[in-house]
C-alpha positions as CSV (number, residue, x, y, z in Angstrom):
1,M,-37.4,-42.0,-19.8
2,D,-34.4,-44.0,-19.8
3,L,-35.1,-47.6,-20.9
4,P,-32.9,-50.3,-22.3
5,V,-33.0,-51.4,-25.8
6,T,-30.6,-54.4,-25.5
7,Q,-30.7,-56.5,-22.6
8,P,-31.6,-60.0,-21.9
9,T,-35.0,-61.2,-22.4
10,P,-36.6,-62.8,-19.2
11,S,-38.6,-66.3,-19.8
12,F,-42.1,-66.5,-17.9
13,P,-43.1,-70.3,-17.4
14,L,-45.9,-71.9,-17.4
15,P,-48.9,-71.8,-15.7
16,L,-49.1,-67.6,-15.9
17,V,-51.5,-66.1,-13.5
18,V,-52.3,-62.6,-14.3
19,A,-54.0,-60.0,-12.0
20,D,-55.1,-56.8,-12.4
21,V,-55.3,-55.4,-8.6
22,G,-57.5,-52.1,-8.6
23,G,-58.5,-50.8,-5.3
24,T,-61.9,-51.8,-5.4
25,N,-61.5,-55.1,-7.5
26,V,-58.6,-58.0,-8.1
27,R,-59.5,-59.6,-11.8
28,L,-57.5,-62.8,-12.3
29,A,-56.8,-65.4,-14.8
30,A,-54.0,-68.1,-15.9
31,V,-52.5,-69.6,-19.1
32,D,-51.8,-73.3,-18.3
33,A,-49.8,-74.3,-21.1
34,P,-48.6,-73.4,-24.6
35,G,-51.4,-72.9,-26.8
36,A,-54.1,-72.6,-24.0
37,A,-56.6,-69.7,-23.7
38,L,-56.3,-67.5,-21.2
39,R,-58.6,-68.9,-18.4
40,P,-60.6,-66.7,-15.8
41,L,-59.7,-67.3,-12.1
42,G,-62.0,-65.0,-10.6
43,N,-62.9,-61.1,-9.5
44,L,-62.5,-60.4,-5.9
45,R,-62.9,-58.1,-3.6
46,T,-59.2,-56.3,-2.9
47,A,-60.7,-55.2,1.1
48,D,-61.1,-58.9,1.6
49,F,-57.6,-60.0,1.2
50,P,-54.4,-58.7,3.2
51,G,-52.6,-58.8,-0.1
52,P,-51.7,-60.6,-3.2
53,A,-50.5,-63.7,-2.4
54,Q,-53.5,-64.4,-0.4
55,A,-56.0,-63.6,-3.1
56,I,-54.2,-65.7,-5.7
57,H,-54.0,-68.6,-3.7
58,S,-57.6,-68.3,-2.6
59,V,-58.2,-69.1,-6.5
60,A,-55.2,-71.4,-6.9
61,A,-56.3,-73.9,-4.5
62,G,-56.2,-77.1,-6.2
63,L,-54.4,-75.9,-9.5
64,S,-51.0,-76.7,-10.2
65,A,-49.2,-73.9,-8.7
66,P,-48.0,-71.2,-11.0
67,R,-44.7,-70.8,-12.2
68,S,-45.0,-66.9,-13.2
69,V,-47.2,-64.2,-12.2
70,V,-47.6,-60.9,-14.0
71,L,-50.0,-58.3,-12.2
72,C,-50.5,-54.3,-12.2
73,G,-51.7,-52.2,-9.2
74,A,-53.4,-48.9,-9.7
75,G,-50.5,-47.5,-7.9
76,P,-47.5,-45.6,-8.8
77,I,-44.5,-48.4,-9.2
78,D,-41.2,-47.6,-7.7
79,G,-39.0,-50.8,-9.0
80,R,-40.3,-54.2,-7.9
81,R,-43.0,-52.3,-5.3
82,C,-46.4,-50.8,-5.6
83,Q,-48.3,-49.0,-3.1
84,L,-52.0,-48.7,-4.3
85,T,-53.4,-45.2,-4.1
86,N,-56.9,-46.3,-3.4
87,A,-56.8,-49.2,-0.9
88,A,-53.9,-50.5,1.5
89,W,-52.3,-53.1,-0.2
90,T,-48.0,-52.7,-0.7
91,I,-47.2,-55.2,-3.4
92,D,-44.1,-56.4,-3.0
93,G,-42.9,-58.3,-6.1
94,D,-39.9,-59.7,-4.5
95,A,-42.2,-61.1,-1.3
96,L,-44.6,-62.2,-3.8
97,A,-42.1,-64.3,-5.7
98,S,-40.7,-66.1,-2.3
99,D,-44.3,-66.6,-1.3
100,L,-45.4,-68.1,-4.6
101,S,-42.0,-69.8,-4.9
102,L,-42.3,-68.3,-9.0
103,D,-39.8,-69.0,-11.6
104,Q,-40.4,-65.6,-12.6
105,G,-42.7,-62.2,-12.1
106,L,-43.0,-58.6,-13.1
107,L,-45.3,-55.6,-11.9
108,L,-47.1,-52.9,-13.7
109,N,-49.0,-49.7,-12.9
110,D,-52.6,-50.6,-13.8
111,F,-52.5,-48.4,-16.6
112,E,-49.3,-48.7,-18.3
113,A,-50.4,-52.4,-18.1
114,Q,-53.7,-50.9,-19.3
115,A,-51.7,-49.1,-22.5
116,L,-49.5,-52.2,-22.8
117,S,-52.8,-54.3,-23.5
118,L,-54.5,-51.8,-26.3
119,P,-52.6,-54.3,-29.7
120,A,-54.1,-57.6,-28.0
121,I,-57.9,-55.9,-27.9
122,P,-60.2,-57.3,-31.1
123,P,-62.6,-54.8,-32.8
124,D,-65.3,-56.3,-31.6
125,G,-63.7,-55.1,-27.6
126,L,-63.8,-51.4,-28.9
127,M,-67.0,-49.1,-29.2
128,T,-66.2,-45.7,-31.5
129,I,-67.3,-43.1,-29.9
130,G,-67.9,-40.3,-33.0
131,P,-66.2,-40.8,-36.7
132,D,-64.2,-43.8,-37.1
133,L,-60.6,-42.1,-37.7
134,P,-58.3,-44.3,-39.2
135,P,-55.2,-44.5,-36.8
136,G,-52.0,-42.3,-37.4
137,K,-48.8,-43.3,-36.2
138,G,-48.2,-41.3,-33.0
139,P,-48.7,-42.3,-29.8
140,R,-51.5,-44.0,-28.5
141,L,-53.2,-43.0,-25.3
142,V,-55.6,-44.9,-22.7
143,L,-57.1,-43.4,-19.6
144,G,-60.6,-43.7,-17.6
145,P,-62.2,-43.6,-14.5
146,G,-62.7,-45.9,-12.4
147,T,-62.0,-46.1,-8.6
148,G,-59.6,-43.9,-9.6
149,L,-58.7,-41.9,-12.8
150,G,-55.5,-43.9,-14.4
151,V,-53.6,-42.5,-17.7
152,G,-50.9,-44.3,-19.8
153,A,-49.3,-44.4,-23.6
154,L,-47.9,-46.8,-25.5
155,V,-45.7,-45.5,-28.5
156,N,-43.7,-47.8,-31.2
157,A,-40.2,-48.1,-31.2
158,A,-38.9,-50.2,-34.3
159,G,-42.1,-52.7,-33.5
160,R,-41.5,-53.0,-29.9
161,H,-44.4,-51.7,-28.0
162,V,-42.9,-49.1,-25.5
163,P,-45.6,-48.2,-22.7
164,V,-45.3,-44.9,-21.1
165,P,-46.7,-44.5,-17.7
166,S,-47.9,-41.5,-15.9
167,E,-49.7,-39.7,-13.0
168,G,-52.1,-37.6,-14.8
169,G,-55.2,-38.5,-12.9
170,H,-53.3,-36.3,-10.4
171,V,-53.2,-33.1,-12.1
172,D,-55.8,-30.1,-11.5
173,L,-59.1,-29.9,-13.6
174,A,-60.6,-27.1,-15.5
175,F,-63.8,-25.7,-16.3
176,G,-65.5,-26.0,-19.3
177,T,-68.5,-23.9,-19.1
178,A,-70.6,-21.4,-16.8
179,E,-72.3,-24.9,-15.1
180,E,-69.7,-26.5,-14.6
181,A,-67.9,-23.8,-13.3
182,R,-70.6,-23.0,-10.4
183,A,-70.7,-26.9,-9.7
184,L,-66.9,-27.0,-9.4
185,A,-66.7,-24.3,-7.4
186,V,-68.5,-25.6,-4.8
187,A,-67.3,-29.7,-5.3
188,D,-65.5,-30.8,-1.8
189,P,-61.4,-30.9,-3.0
190,V,-59.6,-33.8,-2.0
191,M,-56.3,-33.2,0.0
192,G,-56.9,-29.4,-0.9
193,R,-57.5,-29.8,-4.4
194,L,-59.7,-30.5,-7.0
195,T,-57.9,-32.7,-9.2
196,G,-59.1,-34.7,-12.2
197,E,-59.4,-37.9,-10.2
198,A,-61.2,-35.8,-7.6
199,I,-64.2,-35.7,-10.3
200,L,-63.1,-38.3,-12.8
201,S,-63.7,-41.1,-10.9
202,G,-66.5,-43.5,-8.7
203,S,-65.9,-41.0,-5.8
204,G,-65.7,-38.1,-8.0
205,L,-69.1,-38.9,-9.9
206,A,-70.4,-38.9,-6.5
207,R,-68.8,-35.5,-5.1
208,L,-70.1,-34.2,-8.7
209,H,-73.3,-35.2,-8.2
210,Q,-73.6,-33.5,-4.5
211,A,-72.4,-30.2,-6.0
212,R,-74.9,-30.5,-9.0
213,C,-77.5,-30.8,-6.0
214,R,-75.9,-27.4,-4.1
215,V,-76.2,-25.4,-6.6
216,H,-79.8,-26.5,-7.4
217,G,-80.6,-26.4,-4.0
218,R,-81.9,-29.7,-3.9
219,P,-80.6,-33.2,-1.5
220,D,-78.6,-35.6,-3.0
221,G,-79.8,-38.5,-1.2
222,G,-76.6,-39.4,-0.8
223,L,-76.1,-41.9,-3.6
224,D,-72.5,-43.1,-4.8
225,A,-71.3,-43.7,-7.9
226,A,-73.5,-46.6,-8.2
227,G,-76.6,-44.8,-7.1
228,V,-76.2,-41.7,-9.8
229,V,-75.9,-44.3,-12.5
230,K,-78.3,-46.7,-12.1
231,A,-80.8,-43.6,-11.3
232,A,-79.8,-41.8,-14.4
233,L,-80.1,-45.0,-16.7
234,A,-83.8,-45.5,-14.9
235,D,-84.7,-42.0,-16.1
236,P,-82.5,-40.5,-19.1
237,A,-84.4,-36.8,-18.3
238,G,-83.7,-36.7,-14.7
239,H,-81.3,-34.8,-12.2
240,E,-78.7,-37.7,-12.0
241,A,-78.8,-38.1,-15.7
242,G,-77.6,-34.2,-16.1
243,T,-74.8,-35.4,-13.7
244,I,-73.6,-38.0,-15.6
245,R,-74.0,-35.1,-19.1
246,M,-71.6,-33.2,-16.9
247,F,-69.5,-36.0,-16.1
248,L,-68.6,-37.1,-19.8
249,A,-68.4,-33.2,-20.7
250,I,-65.7,-32.8,-18.4
251,L,-64.1,-36.1,-18.9
252,A,-64.3,-34.8,-22.9
253,R,-62.3,-32.3,-21.9
254,Y,-59.9,-33.6,-20.5
255,A,-59.2,-36.7,-22.5
256,G,-58.4,-34.4,-25.3
257,D,-56.3,-32.4,-22.8
258,M,-54.5,-35.3,-22.5
259,A,-54.5,-36.0,-26.4
260,I,-52.9,-33.1,-27.0
261,T,-50.4,-33.6,-24.4
262,F,-49.3,-36.4,-26.0
263,A,-50.3,-35.8,-29.3
264,A,-51.6,-39.2,-29.4
265,T,-52.8,-39.6,-32.7
266,G,-52.9,-43.2,-32.5
267,G,-55.7,-43.3,-31.0
268,V,-57.4,-42.3,-27.4
269,F,-58.6,-45.2,-25.8
270,L,-61.5,-45.3,-22.8
271,A,-61.6,-47.7,-20.2
272,G,-62.7,-48.0,-16.1
273,G,-65.3,-49.3,-14.8
274,I,-67.5,-46.6,-14.8
275,L,-67.7,-46.1,-19.0
276,P,-69.3,-49.3,-19.9
277,R,-72.1,-49.3,-17.8
278,I,-73.1,-45.6,-18.6
279,R,-72.4,-45.7,-22.6
280,S,-76.2,-45.9,-23.5
281,L,-76.0,-42.4,-22.2
282,I,-72.8,-41.1,-24.3
283,D,-73.5,-38.8,-26.4
284,P,-71.1,-38.6,-29.5
285,A,-71.8,-35.4,-31.0
286,A,-71.4,-33.9,-27.7
287,F,-68.6,-35.9,-26.8
288,R,-66.5,-34.9,-29.4
289,A,-67.6,-31.2,-29.6
290,A,-66.0,-31.0,-26.0
291,F,-63.0,-33.0,-27.1
292,E,-62.3,-31.1,-29.9
293,A,-62.2,-28.0,-28.9
294,K,-58.8,-27.5,-28.0
295,A,-57.8,-23.6,-29.8
296,P,-55.4,-22.8,-31.7
297,V,-54.7,-26.9,-32.0
298,E,-58.1,-28.1,-33.1
299,W,-56.9,-29.6,-36.0
300,L,-55.1,-32.4,-33.5
301,P,-58.1,-33.3,-31.7
302,K,-60.6,-33.6,-35.1
303,A,-57.7,-36.4,-36.3
304,I,-57.9,-38.7,-33.3
305,A,-60.2,-41.4,-33.0
306,T,-61.9,-42.2,-29.5
307,R,-63.2,-45.6,-28.3
308,L,-64.4,-47.1,-26.0
309,I,-62.8,-50.6,-24.2
310,V,-65.7,-52.3,-23.8
311,S,-64.0,-55.8,-23.3
312,P,-63.6,-56.6,-19.7
313,D,-60.8,-58.7,-20.0
314,A,-58.5,-56.7,-22.1
315,V,-55.7,-55.5,-19.6
316,L,-55.4,-59.3,-18.5
317,H,-55.1,-60.7,-22.3
318,G,-52.5,-57.8,-22.6
319,M,-50.2,-59.1,-20.0
320,A,-50.4,-62.5,-20.6
321,A,-49.4,-61.7,-24.0
322,I,-46.5,-60.0,-22.6
323,A,-45.4,-62.9,-20.7
324,L,-45.3,-65.0,-23.9
325,N,-43.7,-62.7,-26.5
326,P,-41.7,-60.3,-24.0
327,A,-39.5,-59.6,-26.6
328,D,-42.4,-57.9,-28.3
329,Y,-42.0,-54.6,-25.4
330,V,-39.4,-52.6,-24.7
331,L,-40.0,-53.1,-20.8
332,D,-36.9,-52.5,-17.7
333,Y,-37.0,-56.3,-17.3
334,E,-33.4,-56.3,-15.8
335,G,-34.4,-53.6,-13.1
336,R,-38.8,-54.9,-12.6
337,C,-38.5,-58.7,-13.0
338,W,-38.3,-60.4,-9.9
339,R,-35.9,-63.0,-10.7
């Protein structure tokens, strides 16, 4: 990754709007003046708007016009553009800056932004899974199932935060037990492949449940992810709860794979919209057993803490921190800022 270390640091004039753009939802917040707290603006459905300019206009009506925007999109970044992976939006920073008459703007990948948010998360915004291990000096890894499956990392270079984006959700998925092998063998592939995202996402949870029902010769009831979660919470001994347990075991094994790939001794942080809703069903001992089963390097994941991000606004706080203190972050501002 070729990122400049010395370059002009941009200024993000206030008022500032930050937006977390996912395949399903858009969450927005604002910082109105120096020293002001981050103010929530709303949680919108992505499909209800043709693009980000219209979404921002819908929540900013009657307020001071934003002078800066920092947003993240759930898709790969190409300079100042992002095509969402699971929605029809194409985010074009230059066009958005013109549409909103902005002084400045910045576009990030969603899990690049999620990684950059890690230093801004307060302790009460995290839930430790397993032993409360002290963080090492290596990369911090963030991943999580939502509409898709995002993966990103954060490293420290001379006191500055450096994000490491990835498309790790699209690597092929491996099974770990005979029960998983039977289910994954009959799971419907996505575009001919069974990737991490094909199982470890909202649609993936429904796909896994359908596969388990096929293995057990029972109807799946047409449940989507929300239906599986609702049924599992209502009956922790039921079939849907069994799907959740398999989902969590596959996630733990995948998180361990990513942890040793990045040598993420700074910790693994689990994000996304699904896990906070099922945290009561997470068995820390079972999760850690799957996470740590990485012979011959099991010593590495055993030293890595696993934590669930339970603060819903973590990424918004992280993007606001970038705008307010851009010199603390190593980003290609020259190539990526809109002005």
